[in-house]
C-alpha positions as CSV (number, residue, x, y, z in Angstrom):
1,M,22.0,-7.9,11.3
2,E,19.0,-7.6,9.0
3,S,19.2,-8.5,5.3
4,F,18.5,-6.0,2.6
5,D,15.3,-7.8,1.7
6,S,13.8,-7.2,5.2
7,E,13.8,-3.5,4.5
8,Q,12.4,-3.7,1.0
9,L,8.9,-2.4,0.4
10,S,6.3,-4.7,-0.9
11,V,5.1,-3.9,-4.5
12,F,1.8,-2.6,-3.0
13,S,3.5,-0.4,-0.3
14,A,6.0,1.0,-2.8
15,Y,3.2,1.9,-5.3
16,L,1.0,3.4,-2.6
17,K,3.9,5.5,-1.3
18,E,4.7,6.7,-4.9
19,K,1.0,7.7,-5.5
20,I,0.9,9.6,-2.1
21,S,4.1,11.4,-3.1
22,E,2.6,12.3,-6.6
23,K,-0.3,14.0,-4.8
24,G,2.2,16.0,-2.8
25,W,0.9,14.6,0.5
26,T,2.7,13.2,3.5
27,V,1.7,9.8,4.7
28,K,-0.1,11.5,7.6
29,E,-2.1,13.7,5.2
30,F,-3.0,10.6,3.1
31,G,-4.2,8.9,6.3
32,E,-6.4,11.9,7.2
33,K,-7.9,12.0,3.7
34,A,-8.5,8.2,3.7
35,G,-9.9,8.1,7.2
36,F,-7.1,6.1,8.7
37,S,-5.1,6.8,11.9
38,E,-1.6,8.1,11.3
39,K,-0.2,4.9,12.7
40,Y,-2.2,2.7,10.3
41,A,-1.3,4.9,7.3
42,Y,2.4,4.4,8.1
43,R,1.8,0.6,8.5
44,L,0.5,0.5,5.0
45,V,3.7,1.9,3.5
46,S,6.1,0.2,6.0
47,P,8.7,-2.3,4.9
48,K,7.6,-4.4,7.9
49,R,3.9,-4.6,6.7
50,D,2.8,-8.1,7.6
51,F,-0.9,-7.9,6.7
52,V,-3.0,-7.7,3.6
53,P,-5.4,-4.7,3.6
54,S,-9.2,-5.4,3.7
55,D,-11.7,-4.5,1.0
56,E,-12.8,-1.6,3.1
57,T,-9.2,-0.3,3.4
58,V,-8.6,-0.7,-0.4
59,E,-11.9,1.2,-1.1
60,K,-10.7,4.1,1.3
61,I,-7.3,4.2,-0.4
62,L,-8.8,4.3,-3.9
63,K,-11.4,7.0,-2.9
64,A,-8.7,9.2,-1.2
65,L,-6.2,8.9,-4.1
66,E,-8.8,9.4,-6.9
67,L,-6.7,7.3,-9.3
68,P,-7.5,6.7,-12.9
69,D,-9.2,3.3,-13.4
70,E,-6.1,1.5,-14.6
71,Q,-4.0,2.6,-11.6
72,G,-6.8,1.7,-9.2
73,Q,-7.2,-1.7,-10.8
74,Y,-3.4,-2.3,-10.4
75,I,-3.8,-1.7,-6.6
76,V,-6.8,-4.1,-6.5
77,D,-4.9,-6.7,-8.5
78,L,-1.9,-6.4,-6.1
79,I,-4.1,-7.0,-3.1
80,L,-5.9,-9.9,-4.7
81,L,-2.5,-11.5,-5.4
82,E,-1.4,-10.9,-1.8
83,R,-4.6,-12.6,-0.5
84,K,-4.0,-15.5,-2.8
85,L,-0.4,-15.9,-1.5
86,G,-1.2,-15.0,2.1
87,D,1.6,-12.4,2.3
88,P,2.8,-9.1,0.9
89,V,4.4,-9.5,-2.6
90,Y,7.9,-8.2,-3.2
91,A,9.6,-7.2,-6.5
92,G,11.4,-10.1,-8.1
93,H,9.4,-12.8,-6.2
94,P,7.3,-15.1,-8.3
C-alpha cells in the first residue's frame, strides 16, 4: 500500500497544474501550446515525477503560460531549488 505522500504533487507540479487550470486548458492543450508531447506534459504534473525539468523545458513552460514576471520567477526559483536538492520539492519539506 502506498503512503499518502507518494501521491502528493511536488510544489512545482501543483503550481503548474494550477496555472494550466487557470488558463482553462487541459494538460494535453498545455503540452500542445508548449511544444511537448502529451505524455511529457502529463509527466510534468504527475505525482510520480522523478526528474527536474531542463532550462529549455522551463522556457517553453513560461512562454506557453505567459505568466506575469513574479509568477514566472516563482517557477524558475522552484526549479533552481529542485536542482540544488537533486529531487522534486514537496510542501512541508525543508
